[in-house]
PAKOL-837850 format. One record per residue (C-alpha): residue number from 1; residue in three letters; x, y, z. Coordinates in Angstrom, 1 decimal. Layout:
<pts>
<i=NUM, aa=ALA, c1=X, c2=Y, c3=Z>;
...
</pts>
This chain:
<pts>
<i=1, aa=UNK, c1=45.1, c2=115.3, c3=119.3>;
<i=2, aa=UNK, c1=45.8, c2=115.1, c3=123.0>;
<i=3, aa=UNK, c1=49.2, c2=116.9, c3=122.5>;
<i=4, aa=UNK, c1=47.5, c2=119.7, c3=120.5>;
<i=5, aa=UNK, c1=44.8, c2=120.0, c3=123.1>;
<i=6, aa=UNK, c1=47.5, c2=120.1, c3=125.9>;
<i=7, aa=UNK, c1=49.5, c2=122.8, c3=124.1>;
<i=8, aa=UNK, c1=46.3, c2=124.8, c3=123.5>;
<i=9, aa=UNK, c1=45.5, c2=124.7, c3=127.2>;
<i=10, aa=UNK, c1=49.0, c2=125.8, c3=128.1>;
<i=11, aa=UNK, c1=48.7, c2=128.7, c3=125.7>;
<i=12, aa=UNK, c1=45.4, c2=129.7, c3=127.3>;
<i=13, aa=UNK, c1=46.8, c2=129.4, c3=130.8>;
<i=14, aa=UNK, c1=49.8, c2=131.6, c3=129.8>;
<i=15, aa=UNK, c1=47.5, c2=134.1, c3=128.2>;
<i=16, aa=UNK, c1=45.3, c2=134.3, c3=131.2>;
<i=17, aa=UNK, c1=48.3, c2=134.6, c3=133.5>;
<i=18, aa=UNK, c1=49.8, c2=137.3, c3=131.4>;
<i=19, aa=UNK, c1=46.5, c2=139.2, c3=131.3>;
<i=20, aa=UNK, c1=46.2, c2=138.9, c3=135.1>;
<i=21, aa=UNK, c1=49.7, c2=140.4, c3=135.4>;
<i=22, aa=UNK, c1=48.8, c2=143.2, c3=133.2>;
<i=23, aa=UNK, c1=45.6, c2=144.0, c3=135.0>;
<i=24, aa=UNK, c1=47.3, c2=143.8, c3=138.4>;
<i=25, aa=UNK, c1=50.0, c2=146.1, c3=137.1>;
<i=26, aa=UNK, c1=47.5, c2=148.6, c3=135.8>;
<i=27, aa=UNK, c1=45.4, c2=148.5, c3=139.0>;
<i=28, aa=UNK, c1=48.6, c2=148.9, c3=141.1>;
<i=29, aa=UNK, c1=49.7, c2=151.9, c3=139.0>;
<i=30, aa=UNK, c1=46.3, c2=153.5, c3=139.2>;
<i=31, aa=UNK, c1=46.1, c2=153.0, c3=143.0>;
<i=32, aa=UNK, c1=49.6, c2=154.5, c3=143.3>;
<i=33, aa=UNK, c1=48.6, c2=157.4, c3=141.2>;
<i=34, aa=UNK, c1=45.4, c2=158.0, c3=143.2>;
<i=35, aa=UNK, c1=47.3, c2=157.8, c3=146.5>;
<i=36, aa=UNK, c1=50.0, c2=160.2, c3=145.2>;
<i=37, aa=UNK, c1=47.4, c2=162.6, c3=144.0>;
<i=38, aa=UNK, c1=45.5, c2=162.5, c3=147.2>;
<i=39, aa=UNK, c1=48.7, c2=163.1, c3=149.2>;
<i=40, aa=UNK, c1=49.5, c2=166.1, c3=147.1>;
<i=41, aa=UNK, c1=46.0, c2=167.5, c3=147.5>;
<i=42, aa=UNK, c1=45.8, c2=166.7, c3=151.2>;
<i=43, aa=UNK, c1=49.2, c2=168.3, c3=152.1>;
<i=44, aa=UNK, c1=49.7, c2=171.0, c3=149.5>;
<i=45, aa=UNK, c1=49.5, c2=174.6, c3=150.8>;
<i=46, aa=UNK, c1=46.0, c2=176.0, c3=151.3>;
<i=47, aa=UNK, c1=45.8, c2=179.4, c3=153.0>;
<i=48, aa=UNK, c1=42.8, c2=181.0, c3=154.6>;
<i=49, aa=UNK, c1=42.1, c2=184.3, c3=156.4>;
<i=50, aa=UNK, c1=41.4, c2=183.2, c3=159.9>;
<i=51, aa=UNK, c1=40.5, c2=186.5, c3=161.6>;
<i=52, aa=UNK, c1=41.0, c2=190.2, c3=162.2>;
<i=53, aa=UNK, c1=43.6, c2=191.5, c3=164.6>;
<i=54, aa=UNK, c1=42.8, c2=195.0, c3=166.0>;
<i=55, aa=UNK, c1=44.7, c2=194.4, c3=169.2>;
<i=56, aa=UNK, c1=47.5, c2=196.7, c3=168.1>;
<i=57, aa=UNK, c1=47.7, c2=199.2, c3=171.0>;
<i=58, aa=UNK, c1=47.1, c2=202.9, c3=170.1>;
<i=59, aa=UNK, c1=50.5, c2=204.6, c3=170.3>;
<i=60, aa=UNK, c1=52.5, c2=207.6, c3=169.1>;
<i=61, aa=UNK, c1=55.4, c2=207.7, c3=166.8>;
<i=62, aa=UNK, c1=56.9, c2=210.6, c3=168.7>;
<i=63, aa=UNK, c1=56.1, c2=212.3, c3=172.0>;
<i=64, aa=UNK, c1=54.1, c2=215.1, c3=170.3>;
<i=65, aa=UNK, c1=52.7, c2=213.1, c3=167.4>;
<i=66, aa=UNK, c1=49.1, c2=211.9, c3=167.0>;
<i=67, aa=UNK, c1=47.9, c2=208.6, c3=168.3>;
<i=68, aa=UNK, c1=47.7, c2=205.9, c3=165.6>;
<i=69, aa=UNK, c1=46.5, c2=202.4, c3=165.3>;
<i=70, aa=UNK, c1=46.8, c2=199.5, c3=162.8>;
<i=71, aa=UNK, c1=44.4, c2=196.8, c3=161.8>;
<i=72, aa=UNK, c1=45.8, c2=193.5, c3=160.5>;
<i=73, aa=UNK, c1=44.3, c2=190.2, c3=159.2>;
<i=74, aa=UNK, c1=45.5, c2=186.8, c3=160.3>;
<i=75, aa=UNK, c1=46.5, c2=184.2, c3=157.7>;
<i=76, aa=UNK, c1=47.1, c2=180.5, c3=158.3>;
<i=77, aa=UNK, c1=47.2, c2=177.1, c3=156.7>;
<i=78, aa=UNK, c1=44.0, c2=175.1, c3=156.6>;
<i=79, aa=UNK, c1=44.1, c2=171.7, c3=158.2>;
<i=80, aa=UNK, c1=45.3, c2=168.8, c3=156.1>;
<i=81, aa=UNK, c1=42.9, c2=166.1, c3=155.0>;
<i=82, aa=UNK, c1=43.0, c2=162.9, c3=157.0>;
<i=83, aa=UNK, c1=45.1, c2=161.0, c3=157.8>;
<i=84, aa=UNK, c1=47.7, c2=163.7, c3=157.4>;
<i=85, aa=UNK, c1=48.3, c2=166.3, c3=160.1>;
<i=86, aa=UNK, c1=50.0, c2=169.3, c3=158.3>;
<i=87, aa=UNK, c1=50.5, c2=170.9, c3=155.0>;
<i=88, aa=UNK, c1=53.7, c2=171.9, c3=153.2>;
<i=89, aa=UNK, c1=54.7, c2=175.6, c3=153.6>;
<i=90, aa=UNK, c1=53.3, c2=178.3, c3=151.3>;
<i=91, aa=UNK, c1=56.6, c2=179.6, c3=150.2>;
<i=92, aa=UNK, c1=57.1, c2=183.3, c3=149.2>;
<i=93, aa=UNK, c1=53.4, c2=184.1, c3=149.5>;
<i=94, aa=UNK, c1=52.4, c2=187.5, c3=148.0>;
<i=95, aa=UNK, c1=49.2, c2=189.3, c3=149.1>;
<i=96, aa=UNK, c1=47.4, c2=191.8, c3=146.8>;
<i=97, aa=UNK, c1=44.8, c2=194.3, c3=147.9>;
<i=98, aa=UNK, c1=42.2, c2=196.0, c3=145.7>;
<i=99, aa=UNK, c1=39.9, c2=198.6, c3=147.3>;
<i=100, aa=UNK, c1=36.3, c2=199.2, c3=146.0>;
<i=101, aa=UNK, c1=33.4, c2=201.5, c3=146.7>;
<i=102, aa=UNK, c1=30.0, c2=200.0, c3=147.6>;
<i=103, aa=UNK, c1=28.9, c2=200.2, c3=143.9>;
<i=104, aa=UNK, c1=31.9, c2=198.2, c3=142.8>;
<i=105, aa=UNK, c1=34.0, c2=201.0, c3=141.4>;
<i=106, aa=UNK, c1=37.6, c2=201.3, c3=142.4>;
<i=107, aa=UNK, c1=38.2, c2=203.5, c3=145.5>;
<i=108, aa=UNK, c1=42.0, c2=203.1, c3=144.8>;
<i=109, aa=UNK, c1=42.8, c2=202.7, c3=141.2>;
<i=110, aa=UNK, c1=46.0, c2=200.6, c3=141.7>;
<i=111, aa=UNK, c1=46.4, c2=197.1, c3=143.1>;
<i=112, aa=UNK, c1=48.5, c2=197.2, c3=146.3>;
<i=113, aa=UNK, c1=51.0, c2=194.7, c3=147.5>;
<i=114, aa=UNK, c1=50.3, c2=194.1, c3=151.2>;
<i=115, aa=UNK, c1=53.0, c2=194.1, c3=153.9>;
<i=116, aa=UNK, c1=53.6, c2=191.0, c3=156.0>;
<i=117, aa=UNK, c1=53.9, c2=192.2, c3=159.6>;
<i=118, aa=UNK, c1=56.6, c2=189.7, c3=160.5>;
<i=119, aa=UNK, c1=59.0, c2=191.0, c3=157.9>;
<i=120, aa=UNK, c1=61.7, c2=193.6, c3=158.5>;
<i=121, aa=UNK, c1=60.7, c2=197.2, c3=158.1>;
<i=122, aa=UNK, c1=62.3, c2=198.8, c3=155.1>;
<i=123, aa=UNK, c1=64.5, c2=201.2, c3=157.1>;
<i=124, aa=UNK, c1=68.2, c2=201.8, c3=156.6>;
<i=125, aa=UNK, c1=70.2, c2=203.3, c3=159.5>;
<i=126, aa=UNK, c1=72.2, c2=206.4, c3=158.6>;
<i=127, aa=UNK, c1=74.4, c2=208.7, c3=160.7>;
<i=128, aa=UNK, c1=73.4, c2=212.3, c3=160.8>;
<i=129, aa=UNK, c1=76.0, c2=214.8, c3=161.8>;
<i=130, aa=UNK, c1=74.8, c2=217.7, c3=163.9>;
<i=131, aa=UNK, c1=77.0, c2=220.0, c3=166.0>;
<i=132, aa=UNK, c1=79.8, c2=217.5, c3=165.7>;
<i=133, aa=UNK, c1=77.7, c2=214.7, c3=167.1>;
<i=134, aa=UNK, c1=76.7, c2=211.6, c3=165.0>;
<i=135, aa=UNK, c1=73.2, c2=210.5, c3=165.6>;
<i=136, aa=UNK, c1=71.8, c2=207.2, c3=164.0>;
<i=137, aa=UNK, c1=68.6, c2=207.8, c3=162.1>;
<i=138, aa=UNK, c1=66.3, c2=205.3, c3=160.4>;
<i=139, aa=UNK, c1=65.6, c2=206.3, c3=156.8>;
<i=140, aa=UNK, c1=63.2, c2=204.5, c3=154.5>;
<i=141, aa=UNK, c1=65.1, c2=202.7, c3=151.7>;
<i=142, aa=UNK, c1=63.2, c2=201.9, c3=148.5>;
<i=143, aa=UNK, c1=65.5, c2=198.9, c3=147.7>;
<i=144, aa=UNK, c1=64.3, c2=197.2, c3=150.8>;
<i=145, aa=UNK, c1=60.6, c2=197.4, c3=150.0>;
<i=146, aa=UNK, c1=60.4, c2=194.0, c3=148.4>;
<i=147, aa=UNK, c1=61.6, c2=192.3, c3=151.7>;
<i=148, aa=UNK, c1=58.1, c2=192.6, c3=153.2>;
<i=149, aa=UNK, c1=56.2, c2=191.6, c3=150.1>;
<i=150, aa=UNK, c1=56.9, c2=187.8, c3=150.2>;
<i=151, aa=UNK, c1=56.6, c2=185.6, c3=153.2>;
<i=152, aa=UNK, c1=56.6, c2=181.9, c3=154.1>;
<i=153, aa=UNK, c1=53.4, c2=180.6, c3=155.8>;
<i=154, aa=UNK, c1=54.0, c2=177.4, c3=157.7>;
<i=155, aa=UNK, c1=51.5, c2=175.0, c3=159.3>;
<i=156, aa=UNK, c1=50.3, c2=175.5, c3=162.9>;
<i=157, aa=UNK, c1=51.3, c2=179.2, c3=162.8>;
<i=158, aa=UNK, c1=49.4, c2=182.4, c3=162.0>;
<i=159, aa=UNK, c1=51.0, c2=185.2, c3=160.2>;
<i=160, aa=UNK, c1=49.6, c2=188.8, c3=160.0>;
<i=161, aa=UNK, c1=49.1, c2=191.2, c3=157.1>;
<i=162, aa=UNK, c1=48.9, c2=194.9, c3=157.7>;
<i=163, aa=UNK, c1=45.8, c2=196.4, c3=156.0>;
<i=164, aa=UNK, c1=45.0, c2=199.9, c3=157.3>;
<i=165, aa=UNK, c1=46.2, c2=202.7, c3=159.5>;
<i=166, aa=UNK, c1=44.3, c2=205.5, c3=161.2>;
<i=167, aa=UNK, c1=45.2, c2=208.5, c3=163.4>;
<i=168, aa=UNK, c1=42.9, c2=209.4, c3=166.3>;
<i=169, aa=UNK, c1=40.9, c2=212.6, c3=165.7>;
<i=170, aa=UNK, c1=41.2, c2=212.4, c3=161.9>;
<i=171, aa=UNK, c1=38.4, c2=211.5, c3=159.4>;
<i=172, aa=UNK, c1=40.5, c2=209.6, c3=156.9>;
<i=173, aa=UNK, c1=42.4, c2=206.4, c3=157.2>;
<i=174, aa=UNK, c1=45.1, c2=204.9, c3=154.9>;
<i=175, aa=UNK, c1=45.8, c2=201.5, c3=153.4>;
<i=176, aa=UNK, c1=49.2, c2=200.5, c3=154.7>;
<i=177, aa=UNK, c1=52.0, c2=198.6, c3=153.0>;
<i=178, aa=UNK, c1=55.8, c2=198.8, c3=152.6>;
<i=179, aa=UNK, c1=55.5, c2=201.6, c3=150.1>;
<i=180, aa=UNK, c1=53.8, c2=203.7, c3=152.9>;
<i=181, aa=UNK, c1=57.2, c2=204.1, c3=154.5>;
<i=182, aa=UNK, c1=58.3, c2=206.3, c3=151.6>;
<i=183, aa=UNK, c1=55.3, c2=208.7, c3=152.4>;
<i=184, aa=UNK, c1=55.7, c2=209.0, c3=156.2>;
<i=185, aa=UNK, c1=53.1, c2=206.2, c3=156.4>;
<i=186, aa=UNK, c1=50.5, c2=208.3, c3=154.6>;
<i=187, aa=UNK, c1=50.5, c2=207.5, c3=150.9>;
<i=188, aa=UNK, c1=48.2, c2=210.2, c3=149.4>;
<i=189, aa=UNK, c1=47.0, c2=207.7, c3=146.7>;
<i=190, aa=UNK, c1=45.7, c2=205.3, c3=149.4>;
<i=191, aa=UNK, c1=43.8, c2=207.8, c3=151.5>;
<i=192, aa=UNK, c1=40.2, c2=206.8, c3=152.4>;
<i=193, aa=UNK, c1=37.8, c2=209.4, c3=153.7>;
<i=194, aa=UNK, c1=34.8, c2=208.5, c3=155.8>;
<i=195, aa=UNK, c1=32.7, c2=205.8, c3=154.3>;
<i=196, aa=UNK, c1=32.4, c2=202.1, c3=153.6>;
<i=197, aa=UNK, c1=34.9, c2=200.2, c3=151.5>;
<i=198, aa=UNK, c1=35.3, c2=196.6, c3=150.3>;
<i=199, aa=UNK, c1=38.7, c2=195.1, c3=150.0>;
<i=200, aa=UNK, c1=39.6, c2=192.1, c3=147.9>;
<i=201, aa=UNK, c1=42.5, c2=190.3, c3=149.4>;
<i=202, aa=UNK, c1=44.2, c2=187.7, c3=147.2>;
<i=203, aa=UNK, c1=47.0, c2=185.4, c3=148.4>;
<i=204, aa=UNK, c1=49.3, c2=184.0, c3=145.7>;
<i=205, aa=UNK, c1=51.4, c2=180.9, c3=146.3>;
<i=206, aa=UNK, c1=52.0, c2=177.5, c3=144.8>;
<i=207, aa=UNK, c1=48.6, c2=176.2, c3=144.0>;
<i=208, aa=UNK, c1=45.2, c2=177.9, c3=143.7>;
<i=209, aa=UNK, c1=45.2, c2=181.5, c3=145.0>;
<i=210, aa=UNK, c1=43.0, c2=182.3, c3=148.0>;
<i=211, aa=UNK, c1=40.5, c2=185.2, c3=147.8>;
<i=212, aa=UNK, c1=38.9, c2=186.8, c3=150.7>;
<i=213, aa=UNK, c1=36.7, c2=189.9, c3=150.9>;
<i=214, aa=UNK, c1=36.9, c2=192.4, c3=153.7>;
<i=215, aa=UNK, c1=34.6, c2=195.3, c3=154.8>;
<i=216, aa=UNK, c1=36.3, c2=198.4, c3=156.0>;
<i=217, aa=UNK, c1=34.0, c2=200.8, c3=157.9>;
<i=218, aa=UNK, c1=35.5, c2=204.2, c3=158.5>;
<i=219, aa=UNK, c1=32.6, c2=206.0, c3=160.3>;
<i=220, aa=UNK, c1=34.3, c2=208.7, c3=162.3>;
<i=221, aa=UNK, c1=37.3, c2=210.3, c3=163.9>;
<i=222, aa=UNK, c1=37.6, c2=207.8, c3=166.8>;
<i=223, aa=UNK, c1=39.0, c2=204.3, c3=166.7>;
<i=224, aa=UNK, c1=35.6, c2=203.0, c3=168.0>;
<i=225, aa=UNK, c1=34.1, c2=204.0, c3=164.6>;
<i=226, aa=UNK, c1=36.7, c2=202.3, c3=162.5>;
<i=227, aa=UNK, c1=36.8, c2=198.5, c3=161.9>;
<i=228, aa=UNK, c1=37.5, c2=195.8, c3=159.4>;
<i=229, aa=UNK, c1=35.4, c2=192.6, c3=159.2>;
<i=230, aa=UNK, c1=35.5, c2=189.4, c3=157.1>;
<i=231, aa=UNK, c1=32.7, c2=189.0, c3=154.6>;
<i=232, aa=UNK, c1=31.8, c2=186.2, c3=152.2>;
<i=233, aa=UNK, c1=31.0, c2=188.5, c3=149.3>;
<i=234, aa=UNK, c1=30.6, c2=192.3, c3=148.6>;
<i=235, aa=UNK, c1=27.2, c2=193.8, c3=147.8>;
<i=236, aa=UNK, c1=28.1, c2=194.2, c3=144.2>;
<i=237, aa=UNK, c1=29.2, c2=190.6, c3=143.6>;
<i=238, aa=UNK, c1=27.7, c2=189.5, c3=140.3>;
<i=239, aa=UNK, c1=27.3, c2=185.9, c3=141.4>;
<i=240, aa=UNK, c1=24.4, c2=186.8, c3=143.6>;
<i=241, aa=UNK, c1=22.5, c2=188.9, c3=141.0>;
<i=242, aa=UNK, c1=20.7, c2=185.8, c3=139.6>;
<i=243, aa=UNK, c1=19.6, c2=184.8, c3=143.1>;
<i=244, aa=UNK, c1=18.4, c2=188.4, c3=143.7>;
<i=245, aa=UNK, c1=16.4, c2=188.4, c3=140.4>;
<i=246, aa=UNK, c1=14.9, c2=185.0, c3=141.1>;
<i=247, aa=UNK, c1=13.8, c2=186.3, c3=144.5>;
<i=248, aa=UNK, c1=12.1, c2=189.3, c3=142.9>;
<i=249, aa=UNK, c1=10.4, c2=187.0, c3=140.4>;
<i=250, aa=UNK, c1=9.0, c2=184.6, c3=143.1>;
<i=251, aa=UNK, c1=7.8, c2=187.6, c3=145.1>;
<i=252, aa=UNK, c1=6.0, c2=189.0, c3=142.0>;
<i=253, aa=UNK, c1=4.3, c2=185.6, c3=141.3>;
<i=254, aa=UNK, c1=3.3, c2=185.2, c3=144.9>;
<i=255, aa=UNK, c1=1.7, c2=188.7, c3=144.9>;
<i=256, aa=UNK, c1=-0.1, c2=188.0, c3=141.6>;
<i=257, aa=UNK, c1=-1.6, c2=184.8, c3=143.1>;
<i=258, aa=UNK, c1=-3.7, c2=186.8, c3=145.6>;
<i=259, aa=UNK, c1=-4.9, c2=189.3, c3=143.0>;
</pts>
């Protein structure tokens, strides 16, 4: 009986030891999985639009040409979550623009791939013969358009996206991208007359895309009446319609309470 009892106790001890090993292994694997997932979330690329850059100095393309100006937006990586200090680069980021009227309809029917200002201009140098003299001339090349459509965004560094172009003394402005070079910077499909416009900017990279709304105000011929600002949502955003309806309902009930 004592031998059987001793063997039974040994088996119980072995069982408890094996169970503790299994639990310890599962806890360790779960902890490792949590740490790995947190590291991935904390350091994966996460882009944000950090501001507007309208510091581009008004200038001329030629001595007798009109004065023009660009407005750009600044894009950067968000800070990594503690205890990490930086995020991995957002490789080959593509930016898309869709332009809307204040009522939500499309001001420009197509979606536009924005141009990264730090990328090469899609020009190709050609030699033009005139009176026996060869003169180098930069000519837009359609095969080079894709060079400015993808860009790597690293931590601790801001990159810029070209958004719009305007000439002083003219009512209209134009959305600007690499394709604009094929139209002498003025793509007729992207012409915006005087008015208010809402631009949806989407940044595509590894991970969840970043969406940011911009308000473009084109109020006059001068640069002082032309601006782009960052907004949280456009006036036609459906997400805020329930809040608006609830506000009207509360106002109605409040007024009825005094009748």
